[in-house]
C-alpha positions as CSV (number, residue, x, y, z in Angstrom):
1,M,-18.4,61.1,18.1
2,S,-20.9,58.2,17.7
3,D,-23.5,57.5,15.2
4,D,-26.2,58.6,17.4
5,D,-24.2,61.9,17.8
6,L,-23.7,62.0,13.6
7,I,-27.8,61.7,13.5
8,S,-28.7,64.4,15.9
9,R,-25.8,66.8,15.1
10,M,-27.4,66.0,11.4
11,A,-30.9,67.2,12.8
12,S,-29.2,70.2,13.9
13,K,-27.8,71.0,10.8
14,D,-24.8,71.5,11.5
15,P,-22.9,71.4,8.4
16,E,-19.5,69.5,9.4
17,V,-21.3,66.3,10.4
18,L,-22.5,65.2,6.8
19,G,-19.1,65.4,5.6
20,A,-18.0,62.9,8.8
21,S,-21.2,60.4,7.8
22,Y,-20.5,60.6,4.3
23,D,-16.6,59.6,5.3
24,R,-17.4,57.2,7.4
25,Y,-20.2,55.3,5.2
26,N,-19.8,56.0,1.9
27,R,-18.2,53.0,0.9
28,L,-20.5,50.5,2.8
29,A,-23.5,52.3,0.8
30,F,-22.2,53.2,-2.7
31,R,-21.4,49.2,-2.7
32,L,-24.8,48.3,-2.3
33,V,-26.0,51.0,-4.5
34,F,-23.5,49.6,-6.9
35,R,-25.0,46.0,-6.7
36,I,-28.4,47.0,-7.4
37,V,-27.8,49.6,-10.1
38,G,-25.0,47.9,-11.8
39,N,-23.2,51.0,-13.2
40,R,-20.8,53.3,-11.0
41,E,-22.7,56.5,-12.7
42,D,-25.8,55.8,-12.0
43,A,-25.0,55.0,-8.6
44,E,-22.6,57.6,-8.0
45,D,-25.9,59.7,-8.4
46,V,-27.7,57.6,-6.3
47,L,-24.9,57.8,-3.6
48,V,-25.4,61.9,-3.6
49,D,-29.3,61.3,-3.2
50,V,-29.0,59.1,-0.5
51,F,-26.5,61.2,1.6
52,W,-28.6,64.2,0.7
53,Q,-32.0,62.5,2.3
54,V,-30.0,61.3,5.2
55,W,-28.9,65.2,5.9
56,Q,-32.7,65.9,5.1
57,Q,-34.4,63.4,7.3
58,A,-32.1,63.3,10.1
59,G,-34.6,64.7,12.2
60,R,-37.4,62.2,11.9
61,Y,-34.6,59.0,12.4
62,D,-35.9,57.3,15.1
63,A,-33.2,55.1,17.5
64,A,-35.9,52.6,18.6
65,R,-36.6,51.4,15.2
66,G,-32.6,50.6,14.7
67,K,-29.3,51.8,14.7
68,P,-28.3,54.8,12.1
69,I,-26.2,52.3,9.8
70,A,-29.4,50.3,9.5
71,W,-31.3,53.7,8.4
72,L,-28.8,55.3,6.7
73,I,-28.6,51.5,4.3
74,T,-32.4,51.6,3.7
75,I,-32.3,54.7,2.7
76,A,-29.2,53.5,-0.1
77,R,-31.5,50.5,-0.9
78,T,-34.7,52.2,-1.3
79,R,-33.3,55.0,-3.5
80,A,-31.0,52.1,-5.7
81,I,-34.3,50.5,-6.4
82,D,-36.0,53.5,-7.3
83,S,-33.3,54.8,-9.4
84,T,-33.5,51.1,-11.2
85,R,-37.2,50.8,-11.4
86,S,-37.5,54.8,-12.9
87,S,-35.2,54.3,-15.4
88,S,-37.1,51.4,-17.0
89,R,-34.1,49.5,-16.6
90,Q,-33.2,46.5,-15.0
91,P,-30.1,46.2,-13.0
92,A,-27.0,44.7,-14.1
93,R,-25.4,41.5,-12.5
94,V,-21.9,42.2,-11.1
95,E,-19.6,40.2,-9.4
96,H,-19.3,40.2,-5.5
97,T,-15.1,41.9,-6.4
98,E,-16.6,44.2,-8.9
99,A,-18.5,45.9,-6.5
100,H,-15.5,46.1,-3.3
101,S,-12.8,47.3,-6.3
102,E,-14.8,49.9,-8.6
103,F,-15.0,52.8,-5.4
104,Q,-12.0,53.4,-3.5
105,P,-12.8,56.5,-2.1
106,S,-10.7,58.9,0.3
107,G,-11.4,59.4,3.7
108,L,-11.8,58.2,6.4
109,K,-12.2,54.3,6.4
110,P,-14.3,51.2,8.9
111,D,-12.1,48.7,10.7
112,P,-11.7,46.1,7.6
113,F,-11.4,43.5,10.3
114,V,-15.0,44.4,11.1
115,L,-16.5,44.8,7.8
116,A,-15.0,41.6,6.7
117,D,-16.4,39.7,10.0
118,T,-19.7,41.1,9.1
119,R,-19.6,40.5,6.2
120,D,-18.6,37.0,6.5
121,A,-21.5,36.5,8.8
122,V,-24.1,37.9,6.4
123,M,-22.6,35.4,3.4
124,G,-22.6,32.6,6.2
125,A,-25.9,33.0,7.4
126,L,-27.2,33.3,3.8
127,K,-25.9,29.9,3.0
128,T,-27.4,28.5,5.2
129,L,-30.7,28.6,4.2
130,P,-32.7,26.5,2.1
131,D,-32.4,27.7,-1.9
132,E,-36.5,28.6,-1.9
133,Q,-35.7,30.9,0.5
134,R,-32.0,32.1,-0.1
135,N,-33.2,32.9,-4.1
136,P,-36.1,35.0,-3.1
137,L,-34.2,37.0,-0.5
138,E,-31.7,38.3,-2.7
139,M,-33.9,38.8,-5.6
140,A,-36.0,41.0,-3.2
141,Y,-32.7,43.0,-1.7
142,Y,-30.0,42.9,-4.1
143,G,-32.2,42.6,-7.4
144,G,-35.2,45.3,-5.9
145,M,-37.5,42.7,-7.4
146,S,-40.9,42.9,-5.3
147,H,-42.8,39.8,-3.9
148,T,-45.1,39.7,-7.4
149,E,-42.2,40.3,-9.4
150,I,-40.3,37.5,-7.4
151,A,-43.7,35.0,-7.3
152,A,-44.2,35.4,-11.2
153,A,-40.2,34.8,-12.2
154,L,-39.8,31.7,-10.0
155,N,-43.4,30.4,-11.1
156,Q,-45.1,30.3,-7.6
157,P,-47.4,31.4,-5.8
158,L,-47.5,35.1,-3.9
159,G,-48.0,33.4,-0.7
160,T,-45.6,31.0,-1.1
161,I,-43.0,33.5,-1.7
162,K,-44.2,36.2,1.1
163,D,-43.7,33.3,3.3
164,R,-40.6,31.5,2.2
165,I,-38.5,35.9,2.6
166,R,-40.6,36.3,6.2
167,T,-39.2,32.6,7.5
168,G,-35.7,33.6,6.3
169,M,-35.9,36.7,7.5
170,M,-36.4,35.3,10.5
171,H,-33.8,32.8,10.5
172,L,-31.2,35.5,9.7
173,R,-32.6,38.1,12.4
174,K,-31.7,34.9,14.9
175,R,-28.2,33.9,13.3
176,L,-26.9,38.0,13.0
177,K,-28.3,39.3,16.0
178,P,-24.8,40.0,17.7
179,Y,-24.6,42.1,14.2
180,V,-27.4,44.4,14.5
């Protein structure tokens, strides 16, 4: 079943599709959530919220704005950041390998070669950015920090931070176009 089929069947509230969607994407979403919140128990709670929101809002998905996986990952990231902010905790820093080995659910697994290729492409694209663009991007995406918080942390003007993030995102979009 294609991703678009999953979303349309979820929008019609087909109960079997929620499980299929979870089986397909829970590992990817968990890794991102875990990296942001830094705690397995909190990440598991957020993951449940993510798939509940996906189920509830499947009818609002707009294919013109991106692929279903991008929509789901955006929801996961937003939920993780909201969780971190609402609990008044700063996200814990975790090692890349720890986030990957921490959660090993059963079920349908994405193709490891595709995941590795995509991960390598993202990491490679990030490495091509100058530090002044990469650091604010990572602080925003993985740290869940606002532009204002990043500007304060780096002791730089807000406009400069916004410009560097925008420029970095444009560069990443060009480099990662085949993967999106």
